[in-house]
C-alpha positions in Angstrom: 128.1 141.5 90.0 125.7 138.9 91.3 126.6 136.5 94.2 127.1 133.5 91.9 129.6 135.5 89.8 131.4 136.7 93.0 131.9 133.2 94.3 132.6 131.4 91.0 136.3 132.1 91.2 136.8 130.9 94.8 139.0 127.8 94.9 136.7 126.1 97.4 133.5 126.7 95.6 133.8 123.4 93.7 134.4 121.6 97.0 131.4 123.2 98.6 129.2 122.1 95.6 130.6 118.6 95.9 130.0 118.4 99.6 126.5 119.6 99.3 125.7 117.0 96.6 127.3 114.2 98.6 125.2 115.2 101.7 122.1 114.7 99.6 123.2 111.4 98.1 124.8 109.6 101.0 122.8 107.9 103.8 123.1 109.4 107.2 125.3 106.6 108.5 127.8 107.2 105.7 127.8 111.0 106.5 128.6 110.3 110.1 131.3 107.8 109.3 132.9 110.0 106.7 132.9 113.0 109.0 134.8 111.0 111.5 137.4 110.0 109.0 137.8 113.5 107.7 138.1 115.1 111.1 141.1 112.8 111.9 143.2 114.0 108.9 145.0 117.2 108.2 145.1 117.2 104.4 143.7 115.4 101.4 146.3 112.6 101.7 146.4 109.6 99.4 145.1 107.4 102.2 141.9 109.3 102.8 140.0 107.8 99.9 140.6 104.2 101.1 139.7 105.2 104.7 136.4 106.7 103.5 135.6 103.5 101.6 136.5 101.3 104.6 134.6 103.4 107.1 131.2 102.5 105.6 131.1 100.2 102.6 128.1 100.4 100.3 126.9 100.8 96.7 128.9 103.5 94.7 130.8 104.5 97.8 134.2 104.2 96.1 133.1 106.6 93.3 131.8 109.1 95.9 135.0 108.9 97.9 137.2 109.3 94.8 135.2 112.3 93.7 135.4 114.1 97.1 139.1 113.6 97.5 139.9 114.6 93.9 137.9 117.9 94.2 139.4 118.6 97.7 142.9 118.0 96.4 142.4 120.1 93.2 140.4 123.1 94.6 141.2 123.4 98.3 144.3 121.3 99.1 145.2 123.4 102.2 141.8 123.1 103.8 142.1 120.9 106.9 140.0 117.7 107.1 138.1 119.0 110.1 136.8 121.8 108.0 135.6 119.4 105.3 134.0 117.2 108.0 132.1 120.2 109.4 131.0 121.2 106.0 129.7 117.7 105.3 127.8 117.5 108.6 126.3 121.0 108.1 125.2 120.2 104.5 123.6 116.9 105.7 121.8 118.7 108.5 120.3 121.2 106.1 119.4 118.4 103.7 117.5 116.6 106.5 115.6 119.8 107.4 114.7 120.4 103.8 113.4 116.8 103.4 111.3 117.1 106.6 109.7 120.4 105.4 109.1 119.4 101.8 105.7 119.6 100.1 104.3 117.0 97.7 101.8 117.6 94.9 98.8 115.3 94.9 96.8 115.4 91.6 93.9 113.1 90.7 92.0 112.8 87.5 93.4 113.7 84.0 97.1 113.5 83.7 99.6 115.9 82.1 103.4 115.9 81.5 103.8 118.6 84.1 103.1 116.4 87.1 102.8 112.8 87.9 99.3 111.8 88.9 99.2 110.4 92.4 95.7 109.4 93.5 94.3 111.3 96.4 92.9 108.0 97.8 96.4 106.5 98.1 97.7 109.6 99.9 94.8 109.6 102.3 95.3 106.0 103.2 99.1 106.6 103.6 98.5 109.4 106.1 95.9 107.4 108.1 98.4 104.5 108.4 101.1 107.0 109.4 99.1 108.3 112.4 100.3 107.1 115.8 98.6 109.5 118.2 96.0 111.6 116.5 94.1 111.8 113.2 92.2 114.9 112.1 89.8 114.6 109.1 87.9 117.6 107.8 85.6 117.3 104.8 82.5 119.1 103.5 81.0 115.8 102.1 81.6 112.1 102.7 80.2 109.2 100.9 81.2 105.5 100.4 85.0 105.4 101.0 84.9 101.9 102.5 88.6 101.6 102.3 89.1 104.8 104.2 86.6 103.7 106.9 88.5 100.4 107.3 91.8 102.3 107.7 90.3 104.7 110.2 88.9 101.7 112.2 92.4 100.1 112.2 93.9 103.5 113.4 91.4 103.7 116.2 92.2 100.1 117.2 95.9 100.9 117.6 95.0 103.8 119.9 94.9 106.8 117.6 92.4 109.5 118.6 90.3 110.3 115.5 88.4 113.5 115.0 86.1 114.0 112.0 84.8 117.5 111.2 82.1 117.6 108.5 79.3 119.6 107.2 75.8 119.3 108.7 72.9 117.7 106.9 69.6 119.2 106.1 68.1 117.4 109.1 70.2 119.7 111.3 69.6 122.8 109.2 72.8 122.5 107.2 73.3 122.6 103.5 74.3 119.0 102.9 71.7 116.7 101.4 71.7 113.0 102.0 74.6 111.1 103.7 76.9 113.1 106.0 80.4 112.4 107.3 78.9 111.3 110.6 76.7 108.8 108.8 79.7 107.3 106.9 81.7 106.7 110.1 78.7 105.8 112.3 79.7 102.1 112.3 82.8 103.0 114.3 80.8 104.3 117.2 82.7 106.3 119.8 86.0 105.4 118.3 85.6 108.4 116.1 84.6 111.8 117.5 82.4 113.7 115.0 82.1 117.4 115.0 79.9 119.9 113.1 79.4 123.7 112.8 76.0 124.3 114.2 73.8 126.5 111.9 72.8 128.7 114.8 76.5 129.6 115.4 77.2 130.7 111.9 73.9 132.2 110.7 74.3 135.9 109.8 71.3 138.2 109.2 70.9 139.1 105.6 73.7 136.8 104.4 73.7 133.3 103.0 74.8 130.5 105.3 78.6 130.0 105.4 79.7 126.4 104.7 82.2 124.1 106.3 84.2 123.7 103.1 87.7 122.7 104.3 89.3 119.4 103.3 92.2 118.3 105.5 93.7 115.0 106.6 96.4 115.4 109.3 98.4 112.6 110.8 99.6 113.6 114.3 101.4 116.9 113.7 103.8 115.5 111.2 102.1 115.6 107.9 98.8 116.9 106.4 97.0 116.7 103.1 95.3 120.0 102.2 93.2 119.3 99.2 90.1 120.2 97.1 88.9 116.6 97.5 86.0 115.6 99.7 85.9 112.2 101.4 83.9 110.6 98.5 84.9 107.7 96.2 84.7 110.0 93.1 86.8 112.8 94.7 89.5 110.4 95.9 89.9 108.6 92.6 88.1 110.0 89.5 87.6 113.8 89.9 90.1 116.4 88.8 91.4 117.2 92.3 94.6 119.0 93.4 96.2 119.1 96.8 99.5 119.3 98.6 101.0 117.2 101.4 102.6 119.5 103.9 105.4 117.9 106.0 106.6 121.0 107.8 105.9 120.1 111.5 105.4 123.8 112.4 102.8 124.4 109.7 101.0 121.1 110.4 101.0 121.8 114.2 99.4 125.2 113.6 96.7 123.7 111.4 95.9 121.0 113.9 95.9 123.6 116.8 93.5 125.7 114.8 90.9 122.9 114.7 91.7 122.0 118.3 90.7 125.6 119.2 87.6 125.4 117.1 86.5 122.3 119.0 87.3 123.7 122.4 84.0 123.6 124.3 84.9 126.9 126.0 85.8 129.0 123.0 85.3 127.1 119.8 82.4 127.2 117.3 82.4 123.5 116.4 80.3 121.1 118.5 80.4 117.4 119.0 77.6 115.4 117.4 
């Protein structure tokens, strides 16, 4: 017997399902208000539904309250209100944690029914605008992207520390021909700190030169785009590019800390341009 079969017959299973769904549907203020009401009653009394509605009015609140009380009364009538309140608060807490840690697909280029196309450019701009303390940008190539440059300039003006890590050009012995990331953001002066991986630090006898090929945009340690897209106009809008926005603070912090270690002048391999 699998776990779902084992719990299907429990009288409170329907209530647990309802509480979980309401925790996902109700705003945080409603959850707190409803938990307060539920904690003050012993049973699923006739007055509970009205008390829930009055505690925090809003769209569709009456239907939600009616549903909760009906399921409570039908499937777990002896369960005290304090237990239902605790279940609602717990479900809401887990829901908030899940929302914070969710990932989001970012797909540019040709569309398909499997996933909605959301341009990489719009996500990059969104993350830059979200940054309040630090902005990390990592890209192999950079070209054009006037909108991104303007958004980075605005971020720097509001006090955000901006670090750009990009591949070296042929003038510095690197593999990138033409314009580099440092060139694209040169107009911002010392408001952007540019980093590169010196060729001397990565050359290995008898092997081809490793490339700085990562593509990352991280806003503070809250959210990061990890993508196939370079900071170029075609990559951000036209190319077939795929990435994910990571909103797990622990994962984003480790990613940001990795590049902080790589730029540490004592131990890191990246150097300031």
